[in-house]
Structures are given as C-alpha cells and as structure tokens.
N, C-alpha and C positions, 0 to 999 in steps of 0.2 A: 462561278463567279456569275451574277444576272439571274440564276435559279433562287427561287423563294422556296426552299425545301425545306419540310420538317423532318427528322431523322430521328430514328429510335433504335438504340443498340440495347439489346438484352446480354448482359455480362456478367462472369462470375471473376473477373480479371481485376485483382485490386491495383494492378497498373493502369487499365483504363480508367479507373476510379479516380486514383489521386491526381490524373490529369484533366478532371472534370470540376468546373464550378459545382458550388455548392446548389445552386438555383436550377441547374439541369438535372438533378439526381432525383428519381423517383425510386422510393425503397419498398421493396416488398416486405412485408413482416409476416408470417406466419402464424398464424392464430388457429389452433385445432385444424378441423379441414379447410379453413378458409384463411385468406391473407387480407391485411390491411396495407393500403397504398399510403405510404407516407411520402408527401410531398415538401422536399427540403428547400424549395422556393418560397415557402410559408414560414418554414424554420429560419431562412435567411432574412426575411422581412420582419420576423416577429423578434429577433433575437435583440436583448435587451442594450447589449454593450457591443461597439462595433470593433473594440479592441480584442474582445472574446471571439466574434467570428474572423477576425483577420490572423488571431493564435489557433485557431482550429484548422482555418485553410492552410495554413504553411505546416502545421504539424501532421496532417492527413497527407499533404504532400509528398511527404518523407518515408514514402511506401509503407503508410499505415492503414491503407484504404481496407486492410482484411477485417477491421473491426465491423464493416458493413456486411460481412459474408460469414461472421462467428457465430456460434451459438451461445456463447456466454463471452464475458469480458472480466479480466481482472487487471485493477489499477493498483500499481506499488510506486514507492518512492526511488529504489536504487539497485545498484549493479548487485547487491547480496540477494535480493529477493531476485531476482532477474537468473541469476545462477543457479539458486538453490530450488527455484519453483517447480522444476521438472522432478527432482527428488523428490520435496514434499508430495505432490502428485502421486508418484509411484509408491511412495512408503503409505500412502492413504488407503489408495486402492486396495493395495496388498493385505493392510492391517484390517479395513472397514467394509471393504466391498463395495466401496464406490468405483464409477466407470467414466471419473475425468478423464483418464487417458482417452478414452474413446471419443469424446468430444472435442469441437472445434472452439477452442478458446483462444482470443486474442487478448495479448499482453501488452500494456500499455505501460513503461517506465515514464514516471513523470514526476518531478520535485513537487514536497507538500503545498508549497505556495500557488502551485498552477494545477491542480487537481479540482478546483472549483469552478475551474474554465470548461471542463467537460459533464458539468451538471446538467445543463440545458439539453445538448446533444444526445446524451444517454437517456435521457427521461424522454425525449422527444422519438428515438429510435425504439423504446421500449426493448432494450436488450438486458436481461439478466446480469447483474454487475456486483462484483465483490473489491471494495478498496481495502487493500491492506496498508494501514499507514502506524506512525508511531505516535504515542503518547506526548512525547515531548515536553517534559516537566520543567517548568522555571519558577522561579521564587521572587518576587519585588524586593526589591533594596532601595536605598536611597543613599547616594552618593554627592561628593561635594565636588565639582570639577575646579578646574585651574582658576576659574575667575572667581570662586570662593561659593558661586551658587551651588544650591543642591537641586538634584534631579532624580527622577526615578527611572531605573534600569530593572529590566528582566534578565536574569542570570540564570542558566542552566543549572537543575541541580538534580541528586537523587531523590526517589519518592518516599517519602515518611510521612509520619503522622501529624506533621503541621498542618493547620487547617487551608492555611491562605497558599496554596499553590496554586498555578495555572499551566494550561499548555499555550504553547508557540505556535501550535499547529492550526493554521488556517481553515483548513479541511473540516476539522472535529469543532473550531470554532463555529462557523459560518454555515456549515452543510449539516453533516451528520456527525456526532447526534446533536449539534448546536447547541453546546455548552463549553465554558472557559475554564471552571474550577477543574481540578483534578480529582477533588472528594466527589462531585456530580458527575464525572466521566467514568469513575469506576464504579459508581452505584446505577450506572443508567441500564436501562431493561434490553431486550432484544428488538422490543417494538420502538425503543429511543433510536435504535442503530440501524433500524430499516425503515426505507421509504419505498412502496411499491416493489421493483423488482430491483432496488438497489441496496446495499448494506455495507456496513464500514466495520471493520475489526481491528482492535489496537490492542496493546498490553493490559494486561487483567494481573488483580494479586493471585498469587499462587497459594491455592488453599492449604497448602501443608507448610511450606515455608513461609507463609505470610509475609512475601515480599512482591514486589510489583516491580519489573523491569522498565527503564525508560524508553529504552531502543531496542531493536530486534536482538542484537549482542546481548544486551545485559538480560533480557527473558531468555535467550536460549541459555546462558549460563547458570542462571537460577534454577532452571528445570532438568538439566545435565550436568549437575555437579560431579557426577561419578565420572562421565565420559570427558570432562575438561580434566579431573586429577588424573586419570589412568592415562591421559595423553600428555601429560605436562611436556614430554620432551619432544613429541613429533608435532604439535600445534605450533609452528613455527611463528605464526603472527603474535603469538602473545606467550611463547616462551620466557622470554625475558622477565615480563611481568609472574608469571606464575613460579617463578623460583623463589618468591616471596612467602609462599603457602602450603602449608605442611599437612592440610586437611580439606576433606571435602567442605565441611564448615566454615572453614575460612574463606573456601573459594566463593562460598553463597553469601558470607556476610561480608563480603568485599567485591562485589558482583560490579557495583557502580564503577569502583578503581580499575576494575579489568577493562569494563565498558570505555573509561575516560581515556585509559592507556590506548586501544584500539583507537578512538576518534582522533585523539591529539597528534598520533603517530601516522595518520592517515593508512591503517592497517585493515580497513573494511574488506577490500577485496581479498588479500592474502587470507584474512579469516575465513570468508566464501570459499577460498582454495582448500583450506585446511581441511573444511567438512565435507568437499567434494572428495577429497582423498581418503577418507574413511566414513564411510556413508552408514554402516552398519549398526553402530551400537549406540546413536543419538536419537534422542524423540522430538518431534514437529513441536515448536512452542504451542501451546495450548490456543491461544488467539487464532493461529493461523490454520491449525487443525478445524476449530469451530468455524471459521470463516469459510474453507474450502467444502465442509460438509454440506451447510446450507446450501453452498453454490453448486453441489452436485445433485442437489433435489429438485426435482422437476417445476 
C-alpha cells in the first residue's frame, strides 16, 4: 500500500492467468522467428458485447487458461467428443502419420449456442482452431395451439432430400459457414468452412451409403454398420434398440431411429463408453477425420 508500482509477471501458469483480468494480459503470439504482442486491454475495450466479455471471463476462470498456452484448439459440444477425442487423435496419428499427440491442444467443451462467444477471442489471439459441431437438422411445421391460433415451429428430423430443411445450430447459422439451409451446408466448400485459422466441421453425406447423420451418433452408425451389427450384444447403450435389426443394411436404413433412441433415453455418455470399451474395430467419422487432418497441418 502506498507504492505506485508497475509489476510484470512472465508466466506459463494457467492458474495465474485465470486469476487475472483481461485488460492486464499481454499475450505473446509466436510467428515464425518473431512474436506478436496481443494487448487484451484493447480486446477488452473493443469487444462488441459486454455479455460476451462477461461470459469469456467467467469461462476462462474455470481453469481454462490453458487456451492461451496451446498450440492449437478444438471446440466441441459435449461429453461424447470429450471422452473420445484422445482416441480419435491416437487412431489418426497411427493411420495417417499425423502428430497431433505431440502438440499442445486445448480442448474447449461448450454448447453449440455458446460457441459464437469465442469467435472474437480466437480471432484476436490468432490460434489455429477446429470447431466440431452437429448439423442439427430441423423441418418447419405449422401447428394449431390450444387457442386455435396457428404458429410455426421447427422440429428435429432426419436428413432427407426434402429441400426445405434447416439447421438449428447457431454456430453454423451465424459464424461458419454462415448458412441456414441443410442443402447449402451439405454443398459448402472448404473455403466456406474456413476463416483464416478457424475451421468448422460437421456431418456430411456418406458417398457410399448416400446418407447424412444429424449428430455424431448417427454419423458413427452410418459409417460403422458392421461394427454396430457385430457388437449388438455388447453395446449396452443401444442393445435393446438393436434387437429389432437383423442386417447391417437395416441398421444403416434406421440410423436416425437408433440415434433418436440414444437421445431420448439420455444414452450419449453410455454410447461413448461403449466405444471406449472396444476401440479397435471402428472408424472415425469422416467429418471429424477431415477436420483433424486440417488441424494437424502447420
């Protein structure tokens, strides 16, 4: 007290960082043989929404300061991706010669509705970032409420060739690739999905089975029908649902119903543990594989 002293702390400690205010942080970003100094006081003053700033400060206080020290970042929606991401990376490194296991990757688990709040911070810090999210297809329906008035609702649905299907995913609508219709999302190019060092990846049409999953679980089922069929009795999360299907083709054709069973019965975590229990015989969904390959590149 009484001393007007300026203190500089050089740190690699996420614990120290999570206890600092944004405006006191100077972030050194390596660029080739030089460094760029990012002044988060400037970010603090220029951020467009006070609510976003409050969210980021609260989130980074939850011991998430490692974002500032990471080589790269992966944003994803839920517990399934969090549990399986190390397996995805291990499988990819073994099969494709990538070296993601050797890199310091920060994992940020955040709901799809909140992903956009990281946009300005990630662009400011200039960290290479992969966003893994779901296409979340919905269809427009008109219903009559109890008062006899008609209203429009959006109801989740399987992806079909119906032209007027939309996504309920705010990240896909308002950030990357900034498209609302499912048909536009499925035809989006790599350039549409990428902005500088940030790229989004989501479900795509399987070129052999000509189907597209709505979520991770459905995409996995479509691309791994043999694994699902061969393990009908050991996949505890969906065992009761799988007894209705007698062939691999039936599993593919009813992929949405199996996904819906997982969703309605809150079996997502159990499904992830089923896959952890037997890691050898299944393939990484292609949309995740493509995204991780992009992330592995310097």
